C-alpha positions as semicolon CSV with decimal commas, in nm:
position;residue;x (nm);y (nm);z (nm)
1;M;-15,858;12,398;12,023
2;R;-15,774;12,760;11,932
3;M;-15,950;12,884;12,250
4;R;-15,769;12,621;12,456
5;N;-15,430;12,729;12,316
6;A;-15,512;13,095;12,378
7;L;-15,614;13,017;12,735
8;A;-15,295;12,821;12,789
9;A;-15,086;13,106;12,649
10;T;-15,265;13,356;12,873
11;L;-15,210;13,141;13,180
12;S;-14,844;13,104;13,083
13;V;-14,800;13,481;13,056
14;L;-14,975;13,531;13,389
15;A;-14,751;13,273;13,551
16;I;-14,439;13,441;13,414
17;T;-14,568;13,781;13,522
18;A;-14,645;13,651;13,868
19;G;-14,301;13,497;13,888
20;L;-14,139;13,826;13,794
21;G;-14,352;14,001;14,052
22;M;-14,239;13,759;14,320
23;T;-13,874;13,814;14,225
24;S;-13,916;14,191;14,233
25;A;-14,096;14,178;14,566
26;A;-13,823;13,959;14,712
27;A;-13,545;14,204;14,620
28;E;-13,466;14,473;14,875
29;E;-13,401;14,819;14,735
30;L;-13,130;15,018;14,908
31;K;-13,143;15,392;14,852
32;V;-12,799;15,551;14,862
33;W;-12,770;15,931;14,874
34;T;-12,437;16,090;14,797
35;L;-12,281;16,388;14,622
36;S;-12,258;16,461;14,251
37;F;-11,904;16,372;14,151
38;D;-11,693;16,619;13,952
39;N;-11,434;16,343;13,929
40;D;-11,566;16,110;13,657
41;S;-11,354;15,820;13,780
42;A;-11,571;15,818;14,092
43;N;-11,887;15,798;13,880
44;V;-11,745;15,508;13,682
45;A;-11,634;15,331;14,000
46;W;-11,974;15,367;14,170
47;K;-12,152;15,229;13,862
48;K;-11,913;14,934;13,842
49;I;-11,932;14,858;14,215
50;I;-12,312;14,865;14,216
51;E;-12,340;14,643;13,907
52;E;-12,098;14,386;14,050
53;F;-12,264;14,390;14,393
54;Q;-12,610;14,338;14,243
55;A;-12,480;14,053;14,026
56;A;-12,343;13,883;14,336
57;N;-12,650;13,970;14,545
58;P;-12,960;13,943;14,324
59;D;-13,183;13,988;14,629
60;I;-13,061;14,347;14,673
61;T;-13,086;14,639;14,431
62;I;-12,908;14,972;14,474
63;S;-13,068;15,304;14,387
64;L;-12,807;15,581;14,376
65;E;-12,910;15,946;14,406
66;N;-12,658;16,227;14,355
67;R;-12,694;16,591;14,461
68;S;-12,480;16,899;14,503
69;V;-12,337;16,962;14,851
70;D;-12,602;17,213;14,958
71;E;-12,889;17,012;14,805
72;H;-12,759;16,697;14,973
73;K;-12,745;16,862;15,316
74;A;-13,093;17,009;15,267
75;A;-13,237;16,671;15,165
76;L;-13,083;16,504;15,470
77;R;-13,225;16,769;15,703
78;V;-13,570;16,698;15,560
79;A;-13,510;16,324;15,595
80;A;-13,414;16,367;15,960
81;Q;-13,761;16,511;16,028
82;S;-13,958;16,253;15,828
83;S;-14,000;15,881;15,781
84;Q;-13,870;15,896;15,424
85;G;-13,512;15,911;15,307
86;P;-13,208;15,702;15,222
87;D;-13,088;15,376;15,366
88;I;-12,725;15,486;15,328
89;Y;-12,602;15,844;15,302
90;F;-12,273;16,023;15,247
91;M;-12,144;16,285;15,489
92;W;-11,811;16,402;15,616
93;A;-11,699;16,264;15,948
94;G;-11,667;16,488;16,248
95;L;-11,864;16,636;16,534
96;G;-11,980;16,921;16,312
97;L;-12,076;16,793;15,967
98;G;-12,128;16,426;16,046
99;G;-12,232;16,505;16,401
100;E;-12,517;16,728;16,288
101;F;-12,702;16,429;16,148
102;V;-12,592;16,187;16,419
103;N;-12,726;16,431;16,679
104;A;-13,046;16,472;16,476
105;G;-13,100;16,097;16,510
106;L;-13,057;16,018;16,141
107;S;-12,770;15,771;16,185
108;Q;-12,788;15,432;16,353
109;P;-12,493;15,278;16,542
110;L;-12,302;15,009;16,354
111;D;-12,114;14,844;16,643
112;K;-12,257;14,499;16,576
113;Y;-12,159;14,517;16,209
114;Y;-11,805;14,625;16,295
115;D;-11,789;14,309;16,506
116;Q;-11,974;14,086;16,258
117;Y;-11,764;14,179;15,956
118;G;-11,437;14,254;16,135
119;W;-11,402;14,593;15,966
120;D;-11,137;14,714;16,209
121;K;-10,906;14,436;16,087
122;R;-10,899;14,581;15,735
123;L;-10,945;14,954;15,790
124;V;-10,661;15,201;15,822
125;G;-10,682;15,280;16,194
126;T;-10,700;15,657;16,158
127;A;-10,975;15,628;15,896
128;G;-11,194;15,407;16,113
129;G;-11,124;15,616;16,420
130;F;-11,382;15,880;16,325
131;S;-11,661;15,628;16,389
132;K;-11,569;15,628;16,758
133;I;-11,607;16,000;16,830
134;Y;-11,986;16,001;16,872
135;E;-12,182;15,918;17,183
136;G;-12,397;15,608;17,185
137;G;-12,194;15,384;16,955
138;R;-11,996;15,378;16,633
139;H;-12,152;15,567;16,343
140;G;-12,068;15,526;15,977
141;V;-11,781;15,366;15,788
142;P;-11,499;15,547;15,605
143;Y;-11,535;15,624;15,237
144;T;-11,217;15,828;15,195
145;F;-10,951;15,950;15,436
146;H;-10,688;16,224;15,416
147;G;-10,404;16,315;15,648
148;E;-10,243;16,656;15,674
149;G;-9,885;16,732;15,765
150;I;-9,599;16,973;15,702
151;Y;-9,409;16,954;15,375
152;Y;-9,067;17,116;15,367
153;N;-8,809;17,225;15,114
154;K;-8,500;17,018;15,187
155;A;-8,257;17,272;15,043
156;L;-8,400;17,557;15,252
157;F;-8,386;17,349;15,570
158;E;-8,022;17,274;15,495
159;K;-7,949;17,643;15,429
160;A;-8,091;17,730;15,772
161;G;-7,886;17,458;15,940
162;I;-8,184;17,234;16,019
163;T;-8,066;16,874;15,998
164;Q;-8,381;16,684;16,098
165;P;-8,756;16,743;16,125
166;P;-8,881;16,885;16,456
167;A;-9,005;16,636;16,714
168;S;-9,212;16,884;16,919
169;Y;-9,405;17,206;16,871
170;D;-9,132;17,400;17,051
171;E;-8,876;17,258;16,809
172;L;-9,102;17,359;16,519
173;K;-9,105;17,718;16,648
174;A;-8,728;17,707;16,698
175;D;-8,683;17,591;16,339
176;A;-8,910;17,874;16,222
177;A;-8,679;18,115;16,406
178;K;-8,372;17,960;16,240
179;L;-8,534;17,999;15,901
180;K;-8,614;18,363;15,974
181;E;-8,254;18,426;16,078
182;A;-8,146;18,281;15,745
183;G;-8,382;18,519;15,563
184;I;-8,633;18,245;15,477
185;P;-9,007;18,272;15,559
186;A;-9,100;17,956;15,748
187;M;-9,447;17,889;15,603
188;T;-9,678;17,997;15,326
189;F;-10,058;18,021;15,341
190;G;-10,331;18,159;15,119
191;G;-10,548;18,389;15,326
192;T;-10,833;18,441;15,081
193;V;-10,953;18,084;15,140
194;N;-11,048;18,075;15,505
195;W;-10,974;17,709;15,563
196;H;-10,608;17,735;15,462
197;L;-10,489;17,951;15,753
198;M;-10,741;17,771;15,975
199;R;-10,516;17,464;15,957
200;L;-10,243;17,650;16,143
201;M;-10,484;17,750;16,419
202;D;-10,612;17,393;16,443
203;V;-10,267;17,244;16,501
204;I;-10,169;17,520;16,744
205;L;-10,478;17,444;16,953
206;E;-10,387;17,075;16,954
207;A;-10,034;17,155;17,071
208;K;-10,124;17,418;17,332
209;C;-10,446;17,268;17,471
210;G;-10,385;16,895;17,442
211;A;-10,627;16,647;17,294
212;D;-10,905;16,656;17,555
213;K;-10,920;17,034;17,594
214;H;-10,896;17,087;17,218
215;D;-11,190;16,852;17,163
216;A;-11,387;17,026;17,437
217;L;-11,329;17,366;17,274
218;M;-11,445;17,233;16,937
219;A;-11,748;17,075;17,103
220;M;-11,816;17,413;17,271
221;K;-11,818;17,248;17,613
222;V;-11,563;17,485;17,765
223;D;-11,548;17,863;17,760
224;W;-11,322;18,008;17,491
225;S;-11,302;18,339;17,678
226;T;-11,164;18,195;18,001
227;E;-10,966;17,896;17,877
228;A;-10,598;17,989;17,907
229;C;-10,482;17,759;17,629
230;A;-10,725;17,919;17,382
231;S;-10,578;18,262;17,454
232;A;-10,226;18,120;17,426
233;S;-10,315;17,965;17,091
234;F;-10,436;18,294;16,947
235;Q;-10,114;18,453;17,074
236;E;-9,921;18,185;16,884
237;L;-10,126;18,246;16,569
238;N;-10,043;18,616;16,595
239;D;-9,674;18,535;16,640
240;W;-9,668;18,313;16,332
241;S;-9,857;18,573;16,129
242;Q;-9,624;18,855;16,225
243;N;-9,293;18,669;16,207
244;Y;-9,296;18,338;16,025
245;I;-9,551;18,339;15,740
246;L;-9,457;18,463;15,395
247;S;-9,619;18,805;15,359
248;P;-9,843;18,940;15,230
249;F;-10,061;18,630;15,254
250;M;-10,415;18,754;15,319
251;G;-10,456;18,855;14,954
252;I;-10,355;18,525;14,792
253;D;-10,524;18,186;14,769
254;N;-10,394;17,835;14,832
255;S;-10,295;17,781;14,467
256;Q;-10,081;18,093;14,467
257;S;-9,937;17,982;14,800
258;F;-9,841;17,648;14,644
259;N;-9,667;17,821;14,353
260;L;-9,467;18,031;14,599
261;F;-9,374;17,713;14,785
262;L;-9,254;17,557;14,460
263;A;-9,050;17,868;14,387
264;G;-8,864;17,837;14,718
265;R;-9,015;18,150;14,867
266;A;-9,104;17,968;15,192
267;A;-8,968;17,656;15,358
268;M;-9,286;17,480;15,475
269;M;-9,647;17,426;15,379
270;L;-9,924;17,264;15,589
271;E;-10,105;17,044;15,338
272;G;-10,272;16,709;15,288
273;D;-10,157;16,386;15,128
274;W;-10,296;16,509;14,796
275;L;-10,001;16,750;14,766
276;V;-9,784;16,454;14,667
277;S;-9,965;16,426;14,334
278;Q;-9,928;16,801;14,280
279;L;-9,555;16,779;14,341
280;R;-9,540;16,477;14,112
281;N;-9,714;16,671;13,836
282;E;-9,449;16,942;13,872
283;N;-9,171;16,681;13,871
284;R;-9,051;16,816;14,207
285;L;-9,092;16,518;14,441
286;A;-8,718;16,493;14,506
287;D;-8,698;16,848;14,640
288;F;-8,938;16,802;14,931
289;D;-9,004;16,586;15,235
290;L;-9,273;16,587;15,504
291;F;-9,347;16,516;15,869
292;P;-9,663;16,498;16,081
293;V;-9,731;16,813;16,282
294;P;-9,547;16,758;16,613
295;T;-9,819;16,850;16,864
296;G;-9,724;16,598;17,131
297;T;-10,069;16,436;17,149
298;D;-10,004;16,128;16,931
299;R;-10,299;16,221;16,711
300;L;-10,288;16,276;16,335
301;Y;-10,442;16,585;16,179
302;G;-10,687;16,485;15,907
303;F;-11,041;16,431;15,792
304;A;-11,259;16,163;15,644
305;E;-11,567;16,121;15,432
306;Y;-11,810;15,856;15,556
307;L;-12,110;15,649;15,457
308;Y;-12,378;15,625;15,728
309;V;-12,676;15,392;15,768
310;S;-12,997;15,584;15,830
311;S;-13,186;15,524;16,153
312;K;-13,505;15,539;15,943
313;S;-13,400;15,238;15,737
314;D;-13,545;14,894;15,810
315;K;-13,280;14,737;15,585
316;A;-12,975;14,777;15,804
317;D;-12,854;14,421;15,742
318;A;-12,862;14,470;15,366
319;A;-12,702;14,813;15,402
320;A;-12,420;14,669;15,612
321;K;-12,369;14,396;15,352
322;F;-12,323;14,657;15,082
323;L;-12,087;14,862;15,301
324;D;-11,887;14,547;15,370
325;Y;-11,858;14,497;14,995
326;M;-11,742;14,858;14,952
327;L;-11,475;14,808;15,219
328;S;-11,357;14,471;15,086
329;D;-10,998;14,414;14,978
330;K;-11,097;14,336;14,618
331;V;-11,323;14,638;14,565
332;Q;-11,075;14,875;14,725
333;Q;-10,787;14,730;14,522
334;D;-10,982;14,732;14,195
335;N;-11,089;15,094;14,243
336;L;-10,769;15,234;14,391
337;G;-10,737;15,598;14,294
338;A;-11,102;15,643;14,197
339;F;-11,205;15,806;14,525
340;G;-10,868;15,925;14,651
341;S;-10,498;15,853;14,627
342;I;-10,498;15,647;14,945
343;S;-10,737;15,365;15,026
344;I;-10,911;15,331;15,360
345;N;-10,831;14,956;15,339
346;S;-10,497;14,869;15,497
347;N;-10,458;14,555;15,283
348;V;-10,447;14,742;14,951
349;K;-10,116;14,710;14,764
350;Y;-9,946;15,008;14,604
351;D;-9,723;14,953;14,303
352;K;-9,429;15,177;14,215
353;I;-9,488;15,393;14,519
354;D;-9,293;15,719;14,547
355;P;-9,099;15,799;14,867
356;L;-9,347;16,068;14,976
357;D;-9,639;15,830;14,923
358;Q;-9,452;15,574;15,131
359;K;-9,397;15,837;15,397
360;W;-9,773;15,886;15,416
361;M;-9,825;15,512;15,437
362;D;-9,588;15,503;15,734
363;I;-9,762;15,799;15,898
364;F;-10,106;15,642;15,860
365;A;-9,974;15,320;16,013
366;Q;-9,820;15,512;16,303
367;Y;-10,138;15,679;16,430
368;D;-10,467;15,532;16,547
369;K;-10,621;15,858;16,676
370;I;-10,709;16,173;16,488
371;Y;-10,819;16,531;16,532
372;M;-11,005;16,698;16,253
373;N;-11,017;17,027;16,073
374;G;-11,208;17,297;16,258
375;D;-11,456;17,343;15,974
376;Q;-11,555;16,978;16,014
377;A;-11,566;16,989;16,391
378;F;-11,786;17,297;16,429
379;P;-12,141;17,355;16,304
380;L;-12,147;17,576;15,995
381;D;-12,235;17,904;16,169
382;V;-11,959;17,862;16,428
383;T;-11,715;17,766;16,154
384;T;-11,786;18,097;15,981
385;E;-11,711;18,288;16,302
386;Y;-11,398;18,077;16,361
387;F;-11,276;18,179;16,015
388;R;-11,350;18,544;16,084
389;V;-11,170;18,555;16,418
390;I;-10,864;18,374;16,279
391;N;-10,841;18,614;15,986
392;E;-10,886;18,919;16,208
393;V;-10,611;18,806;16,446
394;A;-10,378;18,731;16,155
395;S;-10,454;19,073;16,005
396;G;-10,396;19,252;16,336
397;N;-10,757;19,372;16,361
398;I;-10,834;19,173;16,678
399;K;-10,592;19,149;16,966
400;P;-10,505;18,788;17,045
401;E;-10,630;18,828;17,403
402;D;-10,972;18,935;17,271
403;A;-11,013;18,655;17,018
404;G;-11,138;18,395;17,265
405;K;-11,394;18,645;17,393
406;A;-11,521;18,699;17,038
407;M;-11,557;18,324;16,984
408;Q;-11,739;18,271;17,312
409;S;-11,969;18,567;17,258
410;F;-12,082;18,424;16,927
411;I;-12,131;18,075;17,072
412;A;-12,328;18,210;17,370
413;N;-12,561;18,410;17,145
414;R;-12,643;18,137;16,894
415;T;-13,014;18,086;16,839
């Protein structure tokens, strides 16, 4: 009897073990690679989202791996050359950063999932627009999105006799001249951080070259040394640097530039939607307004962070299911503010919204096309040269007419 009971107990344990093994084998594991988050609210949100998704989808488990920026890029470059790697990975959108891995074959097109889940019906148009810039289909879904525009000091505009925001680039330059005549520097930048002044060059290129030619320059498909609009853009950058930017600016950073803006030392600042929270923290929201950069191309200046499905993954359906959950109205509403001040979901509701936040909401709704920051459009090595040439033109060390030649020489000699 004792042996019979022991045998029965053993068989029972084996049956339970086998059952657990079957459950484990049935569950698909999705490996998600992303960055290490300095913002703890993002860590908390990811943990919560994963736990709730797994509870609703017991057949799928999520394994999250976090790395620093450089380690993340290095791991993805290894993954692109092997059969191992993530099912879903984080990367910025754009022909440069995101495009590096799309071009390396690491991302698979998601067109059928955009159709299956109707993502375009819930995404902010400008946020989803980055998925359309690659050849061969739509790659990735938005994780965060930021727009950039021109903030202005309302009192300084009034002092210079400017009664409404400019509607064209020429009007923007005319307003800069009015501000100068009134003894007011038009804009402030921090030159020690390369990307700050880069924004001005980016928007000038958009205005002077138009959308198609600007994109072609960033894609290095046209010659910077012979393209007339590139030369004209560097001339414009030189003009702004010599006449309309608060000087000296090459020795200060963006934070110092912001403090000067707050102090009324310059009338305008080219910044992203995140500046609203900075102005709110300073209790200065009422003193400022904003407008999108008037380039005449009907495209918004901005950038996005994306989640891509790896081409090496054989779990694309499960990956798309998780991405759909991430993009859902409920998840985006429940985690509003965890990943950014503005959701990529157009159905999210904002309570007690400030006028400048509402202005951004209106701007995002107005545009369905974007152009991105140069450091996200170019590969890293070209970005570094782009920074150098911009800084040298602004400092007067390179003549504007020679800047395009310097860019093209670097591009032509890349190895």
